[in-house]
Residue, then its C-alpha position, 0 to 999 in steps of 0.5 A: m843527614s849525618q847518618i847518610k854521610a857516615k854510611g857513605k864514608k864507611e862504604f867508601s872505606i870498605t871499597r878502598v880496602l877491597i881495592y888495596f887488597i886486590l892490588i896487593f894480591w896482584a903485586v904479590t903474585t907478580v913478584f913471587p915468581f922472580i923471588w922464587v927463581l932468585n932464591n933457587s939460583f943460590k941452591p945446588s941443583r939437587e936442593v932445588v928439586n928437593s926443597t924448591f920453596s925453602l931458603p938455601k941450606e947450602f948457599t952457593l954462587d957456583n950457578y952464576t960462575n958456571a953461567f959466566s964461564k961455561q955459557n959465556i953469557l957476557v957475549s950473549y948480553e953484547n949481542s942482545l944489546i946490539i940488536s935491541g939497541s939498534v931496533t929501539i933507535a931505528v923505531m924511535i926515529l922512523s915512527t916519529m918521522m911517519a907520525f909527523a908526516m901523517t899528522r901534519y900533511h895531507f896527500k893522496g892515499k893518506t887514508l889507505i896508508n893509515s889503514l895499512i898501519v893499523g891493519s898490520l897490527m893484526f898480522p903476527a910474526f908467525s904468519t910472515i916468518i917464512p917469506v922474511f926468512k927467504m928474504m934474509t937468506g937471499m940477502e945472505l944476512l942469516n946469523k948476522p944481527l941485521s937478520v933480526i934487527l930488520p924484522q923486529v923494526a918492521g914488527n914494532l913500527s906500526f905500534a910505535t907510529i900509532v902511539m906517536m900519531g896520538f901524541l903529535r895530534g895533540l901538540p899545538l901548531e903555533m910553534e911550527e907555524a912560527a918556525y916556518m914563518e921565520g924561514a925554518g925548513v921541515g928538517n929544522v922543525f922536525t929536529r928542533i921542535i917535534m922531537p924535543l916535544s915528543r920525548p915522553s912518547m918517544a921514551t914510551v916507544a923506546i922502552f916497549c921496543f927494547l923489551w919486545s926485541y930483548n924477549d923476542l925468542f922466536t925471531q932470534l931462533i929462526m935467524i941466528r943459528k951460530r952459538a957465538k951469535y946467540p942473543i941472551s934469550t936464545l942462550l936461555n933456550e939452549i940451557s933449558s934443552k942442554y942442561g934440562t936437569d941443572y935447575g940451579l944453572m937455569a935459575a941463575s941464567v933466568t935471573l941474569i936475563v931478567i935483571p936488565v929488563l927490571i933495571v930498564y923498567i925501574f928507572l924508566q917506568k915514569n916515562i911509560i906512564k907519562g907517554l901513554t897518558a899524554g898520548a891518550i889525553k892529547g890524542 
């Protein structure tokens, strides 16, 4: 009996070591590209080409100076924050309202609407960009933040609604019923009960929507053509084409673009896990 236990313990240890090895390997391969870009951002362009994997021989901040002075990257940061922040707030509010209606009320066409929400996930942005572009042109919104905000809100709303519906289905109805019995209206129930209880899933929706909006180069390139209105991802595309041989500037620009994403994820990663876990278990 003792031999069987020892053997089982040994096998368990080997399995654990294998799992840790795979996770460490995956973590290294994931982090390495950013470290490589960060390292090259402190090198002159010629050194990046000649010794791309070595530490900087001539440590310089010129690449970052050029990124701020020549590219005016702070303006692009402001444009990105306006667009991504507006998209995030709009999607959070609208998706929670839609999920509240879909999970708490019964009405004609509910099954059809639910099918449309799920089915809309199958349509990529590429398939709808032409009619959307014509709509934005007709409303004279091109080269304005709204020309990017509206398509991105529409593109993220289905996913966010499905996440919120999975979470709201698991919330107990007793608190809402008690509020209705006390004379509270639908608005009060939604703002004072549903929204506070939905914070974990709303945080998950906010993080994913912000990151998707921030990195959505395709929509930004189509809708915004003026240099002064470029979001940060579009600016990077211009640097790649206009300064194709200045690898140091490109590395510095990529680093500056990635840093906000890392900050958002590092500080809010617990909310991502909580929100997804709550939606999976309670849904």
